[in-house]
N, C-alpha and C positions, 0 to 999 in steps of 0.2 A: 312228347304231346300232352303233358299233364293238364287235365281239365279239358281236352279237346278231342275226345274220342266218342263221337255222338253215335256211332253206329255199333258200339260194343259195350260190354258191361252188363251184369246181370239186371233184368228188369225189376227183380225183387228189391235189390239194393236201391235202385232209383226211387221206388215207391216208399221204402222205409225213410229215405233222405228227405222226401218232399211231402209227405203226408199219407192219409189213408189210400188203400188201394183203388184202381180204377172203378167208377161206379157210373151208371147210367144216370142221366139227368131225369128229373121228373117232367112228365108232359110228353105228348106225341110230337115227332118231328114234323116241321112244316115241309109240305109236299112242293109248294110253289112260293118262291121269295121274289117280291117285286123290289128292284133297287133303282137308285137314281142315276139315269144314264141320259146323255145328249143325243137326240135324235133331230137331224137338220137344225142344229144349233139350239134347240129347246130342250131343257131339262124334263124328262119324261119317266114315268114309272115303267121299266121293262123287266121281264121275267129274267132272273140271274142268269140262267144257261144261254138264253137267247142272247143276252147282251155279249156274252164271251164268243158265242159262235159267229156273230156279227162285227166283232172287235169294236164295239161301241166305247166310246169314252165314257167313263162313269166313276162314281164317287167310291172311295175305299177308306179303310181305317187300318193302321198298323200300330202295335204296341210292342214296346222293348221293356222288360222288366230286369233291372240289374240289381246286383247285391255286392256292394263293393266293386271289383273290377270284373265280376262275373256277370255273364248274360244268360237269362234263362231262354233255352231253345226248345221247340217242339218238332218231333218228327210226325209228318202228316199221317193220318190213318189210311189204310189201303183202300178203304171205301170212298175217299174224296174222289170228286169229279174231274180233278186234274192233279198233276204232280203229286200222286199218292206216294208215300214212303220217303219223300225227300225232306230235309231239314229246313225250317224257316224259323223266323224270329217268334217271339212269345206268342203273339196273336195277331193274325192278319185276316181281314173279313171286309164285308160290305155292309153299310147301314140300310135299314129298310127305308122304304120311301117315306119322306118326311120325318125321319129319325135323326136327331142331331148326332154328329160324329162323337162327341164326348159320352153321350148316353149309350151309343152303340159300343164304344171301347170297353165300359164298364160291363154292358150286359154279357159281351163275348168272352171277356175273361173269366167270368163266372161260369158260362155255358161250357167253354172249352176245357177250362183248367181248375174250376172250382175255386178260383181266386176272388176274394171279396175284401172290400174295406182298404183297398190299396189307392192312395191319392195318385193321380195322374197328371203329368205336366205337358202341355201341348208343346211339342218341340220342332214341328216342320210341317209345310204344306208343299207338296211336289207332285210331280206329274212323270210317268214313265209308260212305255209300251213294250210288251214281251211277248213272244211266243211260248205258250205253256204245254203245247203238244196237242195231238188229237184234234187238231183243226181249230183249237180255241186260242184266243188272244186276250191278255190282260192289258187294257189301255185305262190306267187309273190315275184319278186325281186323289192323292192321298193326304189325309190329316194323320200325323204321326204323333204317338204320345210315349213319354218315358215314365216308369214307376220305379221308385227305389226301395227295395224290399229289406227287411230285417231278416235275420237268421230264422226267426219264428214262423216266417210265412208258410202257410199250408197250401200245396198244390196238389190237386186231386184231379188228374186227366179224365176227360170224358173219351172212353175207348171208341166211340163213334165219330170223334173228331181227331183225336191224338193218340199215336201208338206208342210213344215214348217221350220223355223230357230229359234235359240235361243242362246243368248249369256249366257253362263254358268260360273259361278265362278270355277276356276280350282279345288279348294279344294273340293266343293260340287259335282263337275263332278265326280272326283275320288271316292267319297263315294258312290254316286248313282250307279256307275257302279258295285261296289263291293256289293251292296244290291240288285240290280235289273238288273243283266247281260243281261237278256233275251230281254230287251228293246234296245239293243246296238248291233251293228254287231260285228262278231267275230273279225275282224282285229281291230277294235277300242279297244276292250278288250285286245288284245294281245299289241298294242302300249302303253296303259296306264300302263299295268301290267309290261311289260319287257323293255320298251324303254322310258318312261315319261322324265328322266333326259336329255337323248340325244336329244329329240324332242323340249323340252321347255327350258332346261337349268336349272341348280339347283337354279339360281337367281329367277326365277318365281315360282318355287315350294316353296322356302322359303318365298316369299312375300305372296303367298296364305295362309300361315299358321300363318301370323301376325295378 
């Protein structure tokens, strides 16, 4: 399973590969985040946790960063309010109320992973609904972005958000998700099962098989 062992390998090696060690971001964490959610058919600012408790349909942003045929994956920090410790795509988040999805994608890449200056391509607009445990529901209308990284890309995970990162070969990632789905977030499983060609493009999928 070369390149697809996300729960193993020394963290020290990962940090050396991807940039400086984990460091906290500047500024105080936001205690209450209002996200755009539909209430009785009207887009309304709703507190993030409340939206998930009520299972409200809401806006979201997902980013996949690739390097050749490798995908940058993150393991969610244990302090996350749902799915802690599971592996997900590079960045998955919610825009603030009145924040453009493209602005949110750039902002959260830096806040979660210290990634800056990476051009992002809008790849898809999709909707899914999934139970994420503890009585919480993700019902997301997602704007998805793809970033193509060079070997020089610096990745510096924020330990409050991310406990580990790993570059995984696309083909190995798909196989591992099929064999061990419990290690991955519900939305990642949906993305890779139903929307992989849209997200990555047929060229990447074909190259990974060569």
